[in-house]
Each structure stands twice: as structure tokens, then as C-alpha cells.
N, C-alpha and C positions, 0 to 999 in steps of 0.2 A: 608504523605506517600501514594504512589499509588501502588496498586497491578495490574500487567499486566498479564492477562491470555492469553497465546499465544502458537503458534507452528511455525515451520520454513517454513511458506508460504509467498507469496507476501503480502497478506492482513495483516498478523501478523507483518511483517517487516516494514510496513508503520508506525505503532505506536511505535515500538522500536526505529526506526530512530528519530521520533519526540521526544521521551523521552530523548534520548541521546543528541539531539540538544538543548533542553531547559535546560538540566542539572538539572533536578528535581530528587529527591530521589524516587526510585521505586524498588519493588521486582518483580521478574519474577516467575510466576506459570506456569509450563509446562502443557499444555493440549494436550496429545498425541492423535491426531485424528486417527492415525493408530490403536490405541487400543480402539477407540470409547469412550474416556474419556469425549468428548464433550456432551455425553448423560447422564452424571451423574446428580443426583438431585441437588447437590451442584452447579455445573456449570450452569445448567438450571435456577437456581434462579437468576443468574447474567446475563446470555445470553439466553433468552427464545427461540431464533431461533437456538440454539445449534451450533453456529458458533464462531470461534475465529476470531479476538481478542475481548477481553472485558477488561474493567478496573473497579476497585473500587478505588475511591478517598475518603480518610477518612477526607479530608478537602475540601469538595465541596462547592457549593453555600451556603451562610450564615453559613459557618463552619460546615455544616452537611454532613455526608457520602452520596455518590452517586455512583451508578453503571451504566455503559454505555456499550452497544454493538453497532455494526456497525462501521467499521473503519473510515468512513468519518465523522460520528458524533463525534467520539473520537478525531480525528484530529482538528475539529473545536472547540471542548470544550477546549482542551489543548492550542490551539492558543489563544483563548479568555481569558483563565485563566491567561496566562503568558504575553499576549500582544506581542507575538512573532510569526513570520512567517505567519502573515496575515496582510495586509495593513490597515492603518487607513482610508485612502482615500476611500470613498464609491464605486467609479467606479473601482478602482484597486481591492478592496475587492471582488466585484462581478465577476471580471475577474478570480481571484483565485478560487472562489467558482464554477464558471462554468466549469473550467478545472478539479477541483476535482470531480464534478458531471459527467463529461465526462469519467473520469477514473472509477467511481463507476458504471455508467450505461452501458458503452460500452467496454472500453479498458480492464478492469478486467474480466467481464463475458465472453466476446468473446475469449480472450486469455486463460481463464480458460478452455473453451471447447476444444481449440487446445491442451492444456496440457493433457486433459483427453484422447483424441483420439490418440495423438502422443506418450504419455508416459505411460499411465496406461492400455489402452485396449490392450490385447495381440494379438487378431486377427486383420488382416488387413481389415479395412473398408474404402475403398477409398472415398466414397461420403462425409462423415462428415469431413474427413481429408482435402479434397479439399475445402469444404465449409468454414471451419474455417481458413484455410491458406489464402484464398482470403480476408476474412474479417480482418485477422491479418495484412496483407500487406496494406490494405486500412487504417486501424487505425494507423499503423506506419507512413504512408505517411501523414496523418493528423497532427500527432505530429511533423514530420519532417518539414512540412510547418510552423507550429506555432513557431518552434525554429529558423527559418531563422532570422539571425541578432539579436538573443536574447541569452543572457548568460544562462537564466533560462526560464521556461515555461511562466511565466508572469513577465519578466524583473528581479525582485529581487527574490531570493530563497524563497520558500513558501511551505505550506502544499501541494500544487498541485505537486511540484517536489517530495516530500516525498511519495505521493500516487502513482505516475506513475513509479518512478524508479525501485522499486522491481519487477514490472511486466516486464519491459524491461530487467532486469537482467536475466530473465528466457527465453531469446530469443531462446536458443537451443531447448527447449520443443515446441516452436512454429514453428520450421523449418524456422526461420528468420535469415538472416545474417545482423547484425546491420550496417555493412559497406556499405550496400545498401542505408542507410538513414544517410547521412553524418552529418546532423545537430543533429540528435538524438545521433549518435555515439560520436560526440564531447561532447555533454552534458553528456552522460553516463560516459565518462572518467573523466569529471569534477566532477560529483557527486561521483564517486568511489574514488576520491582523498581526499575527506573530511573525517576527522577522525571519526566524529560522525556517518556518513553514514556507514563507515566500521564497527564500533562497533555495530550499530543497525542491520546490516545484519547478524550478528553472533548470534543473540538471538532468541530462547534459544540455547545454545551451543551444546546441545545433539541432536537437531532435524536435 
């Protein structure tokens, strides 16, 4: 059994999509970041960086419990645990990992800044809005190029798709029109049609 500590953010939804995709039993623990529950002593013992998501797997390596934070690390762990959504071929595996790292290092953080200044800051501050809009458009263009003639980010569906999709789904907070990126738009529609993606995007239901 796995405990998922999460909230309704793109980073949280990466892991709930993965858990739904692999069909493993898990419980959801809501960590309401709007109520600062991520700073509780109990949660900090699992995620010392006070960020969701995190997991505890009571059947970890060698049958021992393990707790993990950082969404990319969790995705890799679950993929390797189940031998699903990560290629066996070493070259293909590296391709998946590099696009996962692209999301972790750029697509998520930069779009997160766009979310902050467009959605949460009440006063109008033009400079950061324009700065992060320009970068958002650049990153969406990178993804659009990658998806040219590809069904998924790295040919077969993988943890890279699970990591990137929830950030694309928040396009309105980025002042992005996905139809301006036809390959991404096609891919988003395809991802949204998958039952396990739909289920994962609704977890936790109350967030």
C-alpha cells in the first residue's frame, strides 16, 4: 500500500496520474497548502522541503518502508518498481529522463512563475508577467517541436508525458492558447481522453 500526500496542483497530479496508470493500491492524504498543512511536523518528516507531492511505500526496496519527495524522483521510483512507463532500452530511457528533467528544471518552474503573477498576485506588475509569458511561449514551442510526428513526448507514453501534461492543462493561468501549438494541442486532447489521466487529474477531489 502506498500513501500519496498531495494537493490539486500540477506537481501533485503528475503522481496521481502515474498511480492510476499503474493500477497500484494507494491512499490519498490531502495536504491543504492553502492552510499551510505542508509545514506540519508530520509532513516535514516525509517531505523535508515542505512541498507536495510525497509518498510513503510500505513495500519499498527489500520489502522495507520508504518515503520519497520530489515528483520526478517519485515518478522514476514508481516506474522502476512496476517496470511500467519507462523504457528498457537505455537510449530510450535516457530520452524519457531528459524530458522529465526538462519539465522539472524549466517547464514547471517557469510556468509556475507565470501562474503566480497572472493568477495569485492581485496588483498588476507588467514586467514579470511579460517575462514569464515570453518564457512560457518559448517552452511551449520547444514541446510543440518535440511532438512533431510523435504520438507522445518520446514515442511511447511514459512518465515524461505524465509530468508535462498537468502543467499544460493550466494553460489559462499562463495566458497561453494551446491552439497556437498544434502538436501540443493534439497531444493534450489525446492525454485527456485516457481514463487514468482523467482520474488522476481529479485527485484529491476536494482541492
